Backbone as a ProteinNet text record, in pm:
[ID]
protein_1_A
[PRIMARY]
MSTTSTPVASPSTVQKLTSEVLGTFILVFGVIGTAIFAAGFAGGEGGLNVGFLGVALALGLSVVVGAYAFGPISGGHFNPAVTLGLAVAGHFAWREVLGYIAAQLVGGILASTALLGILATGPVFDIAVFQGASTGYGELSPGGYGLVSVFLVETIATAVFLFVILSVTSSGRVAANFAPLAIGLTLTVIALVAIPVSNGSFNPARSIATAIFGGAEALSQVWLSIVAPILGAVIAGFIFKAVFDRPAKLAA
[TERTIARY]
-1551.6	-1563.1	-1493.9	-1397.8	-1333.4	-1420.2	-1434.6	-1492.2	-1401.2	-1275.6	-1207.5	-1220.6	-1227.4	-1265.3	-1140.1	-1153.3	-1055.1	-1006.8	-890.3	-864.8	-891.4	-932.6	-934.6	-817.2	-763	-637.5	-665	-552.4	-575.2	-577.9	-636.4	-616	-477.6	-440	-285.1	-296.9	-170.5	-160.7	-256.2	-209.4	-276.1	-431.6	-491.6	-631.5	-651.9	-600.9	-659.3	-633.6	-519.8	-524	-627.5	-647.7	-746.3	-879.5	-919	-1038	-1044.4	-934.1	-958.8	-946.3	-903.8	-934.4	-1061.8	-1119	-1260.7	-1361.1	-1332	-1437.8	-1434.5	-1304.1	-1316.7	-1377.4	-1347.9	-1414.4	-1558.3	-1610.7	-1771.3	-1813.5	-1734.4	-1789.5	-1774.6	-1668.9	-1664.2	-1758.4	-1762.4	-1863.5	-1994	-2040.3	-2165.5	-2214.7	-2116.4	-2150.2	-2131.5	-2017.9	-1993.1	-2082.8	-2100.8	-2198.8	-2347.5	-2386	-2516.4	-2511.2	-2414.9	-2403.9	-2408	-2329.3	-2297.4	-2452.3	-2489.1	-2599.9	-2741.5	-2777.2	-2898.6	-2927.2	-2834.8	-2876.7	-2935.9	-2902.4	-2964	-2964.4	-2861.4	-2851.2	-2934.7	-2922.3	-2987.5	-3140.8	-3190.6	-3314.5	-3298	-3372	-3354.4	-3449	-3440.2	-3547.8	-3588.1	-3712.8	-3732.6	-3744	-3783	-3778.8	-3645.5	-3526	-3404.2	-3355.6	-3406.3	-3335.7	-3348.4	-3224.5	-3246.7	-3186.9	-3138.1	-3077.9	-3002.1	-2963.9	-2888.9	-2905.3	-3038.3	-3054.7	-3021.5	-3052.9	-3002.7	-2861.4	-2784.2	-2631	-2584.3	-2638.7	-2622.4	-2639.7	-2779.4	-2780.2	-2701.8	-2669.9	-2561.8	-2450.5	-2401.2	-2260.7	-2272.6	-2386.9	-2413.1	-2409.7	-2502.6	-2534.3	-2396.3	-2340.6	-2212.6	-2118.3	-2082.9	-1994.1	-2066.7	-2194.8	-2241.8	-2234	-2243.9	-2225.4	-2070.8	-1981.5	-1835.5	-1808.8	-1865	-1808.3	-1844.2	-1985.1	-2026.2	-1928.1	-1910.8	-1842.8	-1711.8	-1622.6	-1492.7	-1422.8	-1539.3	-1460.2	-1413.5	-1470.1	-1411.2	-1263.3	-1227.3	-1099.4	-1021.5	-1039.9	-939.3	-989.2	-1099.8	-1142.5	-1237.4	-1229.1	-1326.4	-1282.7	-1195.6	-1128.9	-1208.2	-1168.4	-1179.5	-1151.7	-1084.3	-1063.6	-921.7	-845.9	-712.7	-725.7	-839.3	-854.4	-882.3	-968.5	-995	-877.4	-805.3	-659	-593.5	-548.8	-465.8	-537.3	-682.5	-726.4	-737.4	-749.3	-747.9	-596.5	-500.2	-375.1	-351.2	-389.9	-350.3	-422.1	-527.6	-601.6	-537.4	-464.6	-383.6	-477	-557.2	-647.8	-599.8	-484	-454.7	-307.4	-241.8	-87.7	-26.4	56.7	125.7	206.3	266.6	332.3	246.8	117.7	27.2	-56	-11.7	-80.8	-75.4	59.8	111.2	23.9	24.4	-35.6	-176.5	-231.4	-390.8	-416.6	-348	-358.4	-341.4	-258.1	-197.9	-333.7	-382.7	-502.4	-611.5	-636.8	-771.3	-780.2	-629.4	-626.2	-638.1	-591.1	-606.8	-787.9	-832	-958.3	-1043	-1044.3	-1101.6	-1079.2	-954.8	-922.6	-979.2	-977	-1039.4	-1200.3	-1250.9	-1403.9	-1447.7	-1350.7	-1371.4	-1355	-1250.3	-1219.8	-1317.9	-1371.4	-1501	-1631	-1647.7	-1745	-1720.9	-1588.1	-1544.5	-1590.1	-1555.5	-1598.5	-1716.6	-1834.6	-1961.1	-1995.3	-1967.3	-2002	-1962.5	-1855	-1790.3	-1883.4	-1958.4	-2035	-2187.1	-2219.3	-2348.8	-2385.3	-2502.3	-2558.7	-2480.5	-2427.9	-2372.1	-2236.8	-2135.7	-1994.7	-1952.4	-1952.7	-1919.4	-1862.5	-1715.4	-1630.4	-1652.3	-1710.2	-1749.5	-1831.1	-1887.8	-1976.3	-1869.4	-1756	-1672.2	-1628.1	-1630.6	-1613.8	-1722.3	-1841.1	-1946.7	-1963.4	-1892.4	-1915.7	-1775.4	-1695.9	-1569	-1605.2	-1513.2	-1532.5	-1440.4	-1499.7	-1425.9	-1510.3	-1448.5	-1516.2	-1559.5	-1632.5	-1645.7	-1728.4	-1669.9	-1728.2	-1767.4	-1700.5	-1707.7	-1805.8	-1831.5	-1946.3	-2078.3	-2181.2	-2299.6	-2375.6	-2360.8	-2426.2	-2327.3	-2202.7	-2125.4	-2048	-2025	-1950.4	-1794.2	-1766.2	-1601.5	-1507.9	-1397	-1278	-1281.3	-1315.8	-1325.7	-1435.5	-1567.3	-1677.1	-1648	-1603.9	-1569.7	-1462.6	-1374.1	-1257.1	-1306.6	-1415.5	-1455.6	-1548.9	-1636.2	-1744.6	-1670.5	-1565	-1512.3	-1423.8	-1360.3	-1292.7	-1373.9	-1475.2	-1575.5	-1651.6	-1714.2	-1782.3	-1687.2	-1572.2	-1486.2	-1448.3	-1429.4	-1398	-1520.3	-1659	-1775.5	-1753.8	-1746.7	-1744.6	-1633.3	-1498.8	-1414.9	-1456.6	-1539.6	-1570.3	-1669.9	-1764	-1854.4	-1799.4	-1702.4	-1615.4	-1573.6	-1485.8	-1397.5	-1490.4	-1607.4	-1696.6	-1762.3	-1822.8	-1878	-1807.9	-1661.4	-1578.8	-1485.7	-1522.7	-1412.5	-1474.4	-1415.9	-1453.9	-1577.3	-1680.1	-1792.6	-1892.6	-1867.2	-1951.6	-2080.1	-2071.7	-2167.9	-2155.7	-2252.8	-2244.8	-2205.2	-2106.7	-2041	-2106.4	-2232.4	-2327.3	-2376.8	-2399	-2467.9	-2360.3	-2219	-2125.2	-2155.2	-2150.4	-2157.5	-2282.7	-2382.8	-2533.7	-2483.1	-2450.6	-2406.2	-2326.6	-2208.9	-2107.8	-2164.7	-2249.6	-2331.3	-2434.2	-2501.5	-2587.7	-2534.7	-2424.7	-2366.8	-2304.2	-2268.6	-2205.4	-2319.4	-2437.5	-2562.4	-2592.9	-2590.8	-2628.4	-2530.9	-2392.4	-2287.6	-2285	-2323.7	-2336.8	-2467.4	-2564.6	-2687.2	-2631	-2551.3	-2511.3	-2405.1	-2299	-2184.1	-2206.1	-2287.6	-2299.2	-2336.8	-2427.9	-2441	-2341.5	-2252.6	-2143.3	-1995.5	-1965.6	-1866.4	-1861.3	-1978.3	-2028	-1995.2	-1952.5	-1950.7	-1844.3	-1722.8	-1625.6	-1590.6	-1508.6	-1462.6	-1367.1	-1309.5	-1248.8	-1118.3	-1005.6	-931.4	-908	-930.9	-945.7	-1050	-1158.9	-1271.7	-1254.1	-1212.6	-1161.8	-1071.3	-957.7	-846.8	-937.2	-1008.2	-1042.8	-1152	-1221.2	-1292.9	-1210.4	-1125.2	-1060.9	-958.1	-914.1	-819	-905.1	-1024.3	-1108.9	-1190.3	-1181.8	-1247.4	-1200	-1091.9	-1038.3	-943.4	-901.3	-793.6	-842.4	-984.6	-1036.1	-1048.8	-1099.3	-1082.8	-963.2	-852.1	-724.4	-674.9	-685	-624.7	-678.2	-834.6	-879	-862	-815.4	-819.2	-728.5	-642.9	-568.9	-635.1	-752.5	-820.9	-910	-951.2	-1015.5	-942.8	-811	-701.5	-689.2	-656.5	-605.9	-715.7	-810.4	-922.4	-985.6	-1020.3	-1054.9	-960.6	-827.7	-719.8	-709	-721.1	-687.4	-818.6	-935.9	-1050.9	-995.8	-979.7	-986.6	-864.2	-739.3	-639.2	-666.6	-750.2	-804.3	-894.5	-989.8	-1085.3	-1016.7	-888.3	-814.4	-755.2	-687.4	-604.7	-709.5	-827.1	-926.7	-979	-997.6	-1067.9	-958.8	-832.9	-726.7	-721.6	-720.8	-705.2	-811.2	-934.3	-1046.9	-1149.2	-1145.3	-1222.3	-1134.4	-1015.1	-943	-861.2	-878.7	-804	-851.6	-764.3	-772.2	-904.2	-991.3	-1079.5	-1035.4	-1087.4	-1021.7	-1089	-997.2	-1039.8	-1158.1	-1224.2	-1334.9	-1253.9	-1261.2	-1220.2	-1276.9
1321.3	1250.4	1335.3	1279.2	1340	1365.3	1467.2	1500.9	1500.8	1430.9	1429.1	1285.3	1283.3	1154.8	1078.6	955.3	856.7	840.8	858	842.3	679	652.5	527.5	478.9	379.4	344.7	278.6	285.2	237.4	105.3	26.5	-132	-198.8	-262.7	-323.7	-408.5	-437.3	-541.4	-654	-723.1	-849.7	-830.2	-744.5	-701.8	-717.1	-631.2	-608.9	-735.6	-823.6	-959.9	-1044.4	-1034.3	-1152.7	-1100.8	-978.4	-913.1	-982.4	-952.4	-1015.2	-1161.3	-1240.3	-1389.7	-1394.2	-1363.7	-1382.8	-1332.8	-1223.9	-1158.5	-1233.3	-1286.3	-1371.1	-1511.2	-1559.7	-1683.1	-1677.6	-1557.8	-1551.5	-1545.1	-1484.8	-1449.4	-1600	-1661.6	-1803.5	-1884.4	-1905.4	-2005.5	-1985.7	-1841.8	-1809.3	-1842.8	-1797.5	-1807	-1932.6	-2009.9	-2163.9	-2257.2	-2225.8	-2317.3	-2315.8	-2196.1	-2188.7	-2257.3	-2223.1	-2324.8	-2469.6	-2504.2	-2662	-2707.6	-2645	-2726	-2665	-2565.6	-2511	-2466.5	-2456.1	-2379.5	-2495.5	-2614	-2710.7	-2675.1	-2647.6	-2602	-2688	-2835.6	-2933.9	-2949.6	-2877	-2886.4	-2941.4	-2864.6	-2907.3	-2974.6	-3044.4	-3126.2	-3065.6	-3098.4	-3066.1	-2914.7	-2826.8	-2687.9	-2618.1	-2676.8	-2626.5	-2523.9	-2541.3	-2492.6	-2352.6	-2263.2	-2126.8	-2065.2	-2155.5	-2127.5	-1999.4	-1940.5	-1846.7	-1721.5	-1699.8	-1583	-1580.3	-1706.8	-1724.7	-1717.7	-1777.2	-1756.6	-1605.5	-1547.1	-1405.3	-1332.1	-1344.8	-1286.3	-1316.7	-1452.1	-1497.7	-1428	-1403.4	-1337	-1193.8	-1121.1	-962.7	-949.9	-1075.5	-1056.9	-1073.9	-1168.9	-1209.9	-1099.4	-1025.8	-903.9	-813.8	-776.5	-674.1	-690.3	-851.1	-857.7	-856.6	-901.8	-879.5	-738.1	-655.6	-530.6	-448.1	-482.5	-426	-462.3	-589.6	-665.5	-594.7	-618.7	-611.2	-472.9	-412.6	-298.4	-179.7	-162.2	-39.9	-81.2	-197.2	-269.2	-269.6	-339	-366.6	-306.6	-246.8	-170.9	-283	-390.1	-495.8	-520.9	-569.4	-588.9	-728.2	-840.6	-987.5	-1028.7	-975.7	-997.5	-933.1	-1033.4	-982.1	-875.1	-901.7	-804	-648.9	-668.5	-521.3	-459.9	-530	-476	-410.1	-487.1	-430.9	-300.9	-322.9	-205.4	-84.4	-97.5	24.2	79.3	-24.8	32.9	108.7	45.2	124.3	230.5	272.9	393.8	490.7	450.5	553.3	533.5	429.2	437.1	334.7	253.5	171	160.8	124	137.9	10.1	40.3	-108.8	-191.6	-128.8	-213.7	-303.4	-297.3	-391.6	-489.2	-487.6	-564.6	-706.3	-750.7	-881.3	-949.9	-891.8	-915.8	-944.9	-848.6	-877.8	-989.5	-987.7	-1104.2	-1237.1	-1257.4	-1382.8	-1411	-1305	-1338.1	-1373.5	-1335.8	-1374.5	-1475	-1538.4	-1658	-1779.9	-1741.2	-1836.9	-1839.5	-1728.5	-1725.7	-1802	-1787.4	-1874.9	-1992.1	-2027.3	-2195.8	-2267	-2193.8	-2260	-2254.7	-2163.8	-2167.4	-2300.5	-2306	-2443.6	-2552.7	-2553.1	-2688.9	-2720.3	-2617.8	-2623.4	-2675.2	-2641.3	-2692.5	-2829.9	-2860.6	-3021	-3079.6	-3056.8	-3149.7	-3156.4	-3051.7	-3076.4	-3170.7	-3154.6	-3239.3	-3382.5	-3400.7	-3531.5	-3620.9	-3552.1	-3610	-3611.5	-3566.3	-3584	-3724.6	-3712.1	-3850.9	-3888	-3810.6	-3820.7	-3745	-3789.8	-3750.6	-3725.6	-3634.1	-3642.6	-3497.5	-3498.5	-3397.8	-3293.7	-3360.5	-3306.6	-3180.5	-3186.7	-3043.6	-2923.4	-2932.4	-2814.1	-2782.3	-2878.1	-2842.4	-2767	-2804.6	-2736.6	-2577.4	-2564.4	-2426.9	-2339.3	-2408.3	-2337.9	-2250.5	-2140.7	-2064.3	-2084.1	-2077.3	-2108	-2132	-2193	-2164.5	-2315.7	-2328.8	-2461.7	-2541.8	-2644.1	-2742.2	-2690.9	-2576.5	-2526.9	-2404.5	-2349.8	-2243.3	-2297.7	-2272.3	-2315.6	-2298.1	-2186.7	-2196.7	-2213.5	-2302.7	-2337.1	-2229.7	-2112.5	-2012.8	-2058.4	-1993.3	-1996.2	-1901.3	-1930.6	-1850.3	-1710.4	-1656.1	-1506.7	-1459.3	-1501.1	-1485	-1458.7	-1566	-1545.1	-1450.3	-1444.3	-1353.6	-1217.6	-1179.2	-1051.7	-994.7	-1099.1	-1101.1	-1066.7	-1151.4	-1128.3	-1006.6	-955.4	-833	-710.5	-706.2	-605.8	-575.8	-721.6	-707.5	-661.8	-694.9	-654.3	-526.6	-456.9	-323.9	-252.6	-287.9	-213.9	-220.4	-319.3	-348.6	-241	-244.6	-146.7	-13.7	49.1	165.9	189.3	132.4	146.2	149.2	61.2	64.3	181.9	246.7	366.3	478.5	472.7	598.3	618.6	493.1	515.3	533.4	484.3	480.8	597.2	697.4	831.5	917.6	1015.5	1087.5	1174.7	1176.2	1261.7	1239.7	1128.6	1088	1008.7	940.7	849.9	845	838.8	813.4	693.1	683.3	556.2	435.6	458.5	363.7	291.6	352.1	306.5	220.9	288.4	202.6	50	-20	-171.6	-219.9	-141	-175.1	-155	-41.5	-19	-125.1	-157.8	-262.5	-382.1	-430.5	-558.3	-570.4	-467.1	-485	-474.4	-398.5	-407.4	-535.2	-622.6	-732.3	-828.4	-819.7	-916.8	-896.3	-773.7	-729.8	-799.1	-772.8	-823.2	-983.8	-1029.8	-1164.8	-1229.4	-1176.4	-1213.5	-1232.3	-1139.6	-1132.3	-1235	-1237	-1345.8	-1482.4	-1532.3	-1659.9	-1751	-1725	-1815.6	-1842.7	-1712.7	-1729.9	-1801	-1741.7	-1786.8	-1848.5	-1850.2	-1898.4	-1789.7	-1666.6	-1547.6	-1533.3	-1516.6	-1500	-1343.2	-1283.5	-1149.6	-1136.1	-1253.2	-1277.5	-1383.9	-1356	-1488.9	-1558.3	-1519	-1606.5	-1685.5	-1656	-1737.1	-1838.6	-1788.2	-1897.1	-1995.4	-1970.1	-2057.9	-2126.2	-2111	-2184.4	-2295.6	-2250.5	-2372.6	-2471.9	-2413	-2488	-2601.1	-2563.5	-2673.4	-2782.3	-2787.3	-2915.8	-2945.2	-2881.6	-2898	-3000.7	-3057.5	-3143.2	-3079.6	-3169.4	-3111	-3007.8	-3022.2	-2898.3	-2771.6	-2764	-2626.2	-2597.1	-2649.6	-2621.7	-2563.5	-2634.8	-2571.5	-2453.4	-2418.6	-2289.1	-2188.5	-2212.7	-2113.1	-1974.2	-1988.8	-1865.7	-1758.7	-1805.9	-1690.4	-1624.9	-1699	-1638.3	-1550.8	-1550.3	-1485.3	-1350.5	-1377.1	-1276.7	-1186.5	-1223.2	-1120.3	-1064.5	-1100.5	-1005.4	-888.7	-943	-830.3	-734	-778.2	-668.5	-577.7	-616.5	-540.6	-433.7	-472.5	-400.1	-298	-345.7	-237.1	-105.7	-187.8	-92.5	27.5	-21.1	63.2	150.6	100.8	176	299.7	263.1	369.6	482.5	434.7	519.7	611.1	551.1	635	736.5	675.1	795.1	920.2	869.4	991.1	1081	1017.7	1105.2	1175.4	1083.6	1114.4	1182.1	1142.9	1196.9	1314.8	1379.7	1485.4	1614.4	1683.4	1788.7	1906.3	1959.4	2025.9	2147.1	2208.1	2346.2	2462.5	2550	2649	2733	2794.5	2886.5	3030.1	3073.1	3179.4	3318.3
4584	4477.6	4355.6	4297.5	4150.3	4071.2	3994.4	3873.2	3737.3	3768.8	3664.4	3583.3	3470.7	3384.3	3385.5	3383.6	3372	3231.8	3173	3046.9	3004.6	2890.6	2846.6	2767.2	2798.1	2750.2	2602.1	2520.8	2388.6	2410.8	2307.5	2311.9	2283.2	2343.2	2322.2	2196.7	2149.4	2019.4	2071.9	2186.3	2194	2190.2	2257.7	2260.1	2090.9	2028.4	1868.8	1801.6	1815.4	1740.6	1788.1	1923.6	1979.4	1925.8	1899.2	1858.6	1724.8	1651	1496.1	1471.5	1584.3	1583	1618.3	1715	1760.2	1636.3	1591.3	1497.6	1375.8	1317.2	1213.5	1236	1366.3	1396	1371.4	1459.4	1424.8	1268.8	1199.1	1048.8	995.6	1015.7	921.8	995.4	1106.1	1188.6	1141.1	1138.1	1085.4	958.9	856.5	721.9	674.5	708.3	672	741.4	876.9	934.3	876.8	835.7	784.8	635.2	555.9	439.3	441.1	545.9	573.5	619.6	706.8	804.7	773.8	707.7	701	561.7	455	333	244.7	236.9	157	6.1	-59.8	-183.8	-290.9	-264.4	-340.7	-296.2	-198	-159.9	-20.2	71.5	203.5	250.3	380.2	444.9	598.1	621.9	758.2	764.4	673	669.3	702.1	677.8	707.4	595.6	480.8	364.6	364.5	412.4	394.2	274.4	178.4	54.8	51.5	-64.6	-75.6	-3.4	5.9	73.9	230.3	282.8	429.8	448.2	355.9	348.6	364.3	278.4	243.8	384.2	435.3	564.2	687.6	690.8	779.9	781.7	654.9	638.1	671.6	634.4	677.2	826.6	881.4	1030.2	1115.4	1060.6	1142.1	1145.7	1021.2	1019.8	1142.2	1119.7	1218	1348.7	1379.8	1491.2	1567.6	1474.5	1513.9	1528.6	1439.2	1422	1549.8	1588.7	1729	1831.5	1865.5	1939.3	1974.6	1853.5	1840.6	1770.3	1690.9	1621	1688.4	1810.3	1894.4	1941.9	1940.7	2001.4	1863.6	1760.5	1655.7	1533	1515.3	1390.2	1314.4	1353.6	1297.6	1150.1	1109.6	984.3	921	1019.7	990.2	857.5	784.6	632.5	599	544.2	498.1	377.9	303.9	171.4	237.2	332.5	401.2	478.7	549.3	614.9	518.6	406.7	297.9	216.4	187.6	130.1	232.1	335.6	430.2	430.6	447.6	433.5	335	218.2	86	98.1	141.1	135.7	248.4	344.9	439.9	557.7	582	698.9	800.7	767.7	854.2	864.6	963	984.9	904.4	806.6	756.2	835.8	962.4	1049.1	1118.3	1119.6	1173.3	1090.8	968.8	849.5	847.8	876.4	900.9	1028.6	1121.6	1250.6	1246.7	1186.5	1161.9	1064.4	949.4	849.5	916.5	1003.4	1092.8	1156.4	1253.6	1341.2	1256.3	1133.8	1073.1	1022.4	968.6	921.2	1055.1	1157.6	1267.5	1292.7	1308.9	1350.5	1255.4	1137.2	1026.7	1012.7	1048.9	1059.9	1150	1277.2	1422.8	1405.8	1324.7	1308.4	1197.8	1098.4	1000.9	1084	1163.7	1243.1	1325.2	1404.8	1506.1	1409.5	1296.3	1224.5	1181.5	1157.2	1113.2	1249	1344.9	1463	1512.6	1478.9	1471	1364.9	1252.4	1137.5	1182.3	1236.5	1279.1	1355	1466.2	1561.4	1509.2	1379.7	1350	1285.1	1208	1179.8	1037.3	975.1	859.5	826.4	836.2	828.9	704.9	611.6	474.9	460.9	465.1	452.7	311	209.6	99.7	98.3	221.8	231.6	225.2	281.7	264.6	143	27.5	-100.1	-154.1	-113.9	-146.6	-106.9	13.4	79.5	43.9	-49.7	-90.6	-215.4	-242.7	-334.8	-461.1	-573.1	-687.8	-826.8	-931.6	-1051.2	-1109.5	-1218	-1266.1	-1150.3	-1124.1	-1027.3	-909.5	-822.8	-715.6	-725.8	-852.4	-861.1	-863.2	-774.6	-786.7	-895.4	-966.9	-1108.8	-1230.1	-1189.7	-1299.8	-1371.2	-1318.5	-1376.3	-1394.2	-1511.3	-1540.7	-1464.7	-1471.9	-1397.8	-1417.2	-1527	-1558.7	-1478.1	-1492.6	-1406.3	-1270.5	-1206.7	-1066	-1051.3	-1125.5	-1075.2	-1084.9	-1183.2	-1184.7	-1081.4	-1035.4	-925.5	-788.6	-772.1	-653.9	-639.3	-758.4	-752.1	-745.6	-813.8	-809.4	-670.5	-622.3	-509.4	-396.7	-379.6	-284.9	-292.1	-393.1	-431.4	-372.3	-394.8	-335.6	-191.9	-152.9	1.9	40.1	22.2	56.9	47.4	-53.3	-81.2	33.2	54.5	163.7	305.6	321	446.7	461	383.3	376.4	396.5	331.3	325.7	466.3	533.3	649.7	786	750.1	869	877.9	755.1	750.1	841.3	905.8	1007.1	964.9	1023.9	1005.4	899.4	842.4	716	761.6	848.7	891.1	1053.1	1144.5	1274	1302.7	1405.3	1432.2	1470.3	1550	1571.4	1454.8	1330.2	1218.8	1114.5	1122.2	1045.3	1030.9	1138.5	1111.6	1039.6	1069.5	980.9	840.8	824	639.6	603.6	688.1	633.1	608.2	711.8	694.2	588	579.5	459	349.8	327.9	182.7	156.8	265.9	249.1	183.1	263.7	242.5	68.7	40.4	-113.5	-192.8	-172.6	-264.8	-268.4	-151.7	-142.1	-226	-221.3	-294.9	-490.2	-485	-643.5	-653.3	-563.2	-594.4	-572.1	-475.1	-433.9	-553.9	-624.5	-719.7	-826.7	-830.9	-924.3	-874	-749.4	-688.5	-567.6	-493	-362.7	-266.9	-305	-227.8	-110.7	-159.4	-16.6	-2.3	-91.3	-60.3	51.4	82.4	220.4	197.5	184.9	181.7	291.9	412.4	505.8	530.3	492.4	481.3	382.1	256.4	155.5	199.1	265	297.3	410.6	502.8	595.4	562.2	440.2	392.2	291.1	240.8	126	207.1	301.4	369.6	411.2	420.5	453	316.5	208.2	92.5	-7.7	-0.1	-104.6	-194.2	-283.2	-398.7	-473	-524.8	-609.4	-541.6	-426.4	-361.2	-313.9	-302.3	-263.2	-391	-504.5	-638.3	-676.4	-624.7	-689.4	-588.6	-464.9	-365.6	-392.7	-483.9	-513.2	-585.8	-629.2	-707.7	-592.6	-489.5	-380.6	-291.8	-300.7	-247	-325.1	-449.5	-542	-563.6	-611.1	-652.4	-557.7	-430.6	-327	-255.4	-275.7	-262.6	-362	-497	-598.1	-589.3	-550.5	-554.5	-450.6	-319.2	-217.4	-234.4	-306.4	-324.2	-429	-522.1	-625	-556.8	-463.5	-397.2	-297.1	-237.8	-171.4	-237.4	-347.2	-432.7	-490.6	-519.2	-589.6	-469.1	-353.9	-239.7	-188.1	-190	-124.1	-238.4	-365.2	-468.6	-455.3	-462.8	-495	-348	-261.1	-160.1	-27.7	-15.2	64.9	41	-83	-116.3	-12.2	24.8	111.7	35.4	128.1	38	12.8	-104.7	-135.8	-61.3	-29.9	35.1	-53.2	7.6	-45.3	-102.5	-223.1	-263.5	-193
[MASK]
++++++++++++++++++++++++++++++++++++++++++++++++++++++++++++++++++++++++++++++++++++++++++++++++++++++++++++++++++++++++++++++++++++++++++++++++++++++++++++++++++++++++++++++++++++++++++++++++++++++++++++++++++++++++++++++++++++++++++++++++++++++++++++

């Protein structure tokens, strides 16, 4: 019996992109499914009202599950803003960015389409629930917040999210097995802040996936939920690269 260990092959491009599709599907299916079927923003019936806390937990747990399942294959981005932020910070190859973003969009849209199919065979078929789950300001903001407030919360929250991702995934800072937990818990915390303001996206793939079924208002505002998270992620990527990735000074 040979004692030589068999080398583990690096994941192929197809495996990475498939992982991003599946991980983003789980994220969108989990959080938007909870928002549509169990949140009961206007008051739930039959004990199904999980409210904002339930949606925030669904978001965080979906990311934890996806990160543990597919993180070792693709890195577990599941979010175009995360992919771009990691690339800006020098922690991800630019040549793979477009493929990842495309995969994430596909995964998100497949998830919202699946939810639409579930809704269509239910007792009440009202596509307006996708507007309620869409991100935005004014009519789309659960708390009635304006454009500036929504832009700020989406930008700041995504920047915080990226700082945590970069910190816990950088070599030697946190045990690899705990990184998904830190990332998922961070997402839950920032969602608790942002859901009343913007409906809490931090993810262009999630926003696009709901907006395509959310009607004219959701589609007209989806630009904000694309631009703000990307801006926040890019800012975090630049700062992390400049401050935390600088070579350590040699002791005198």
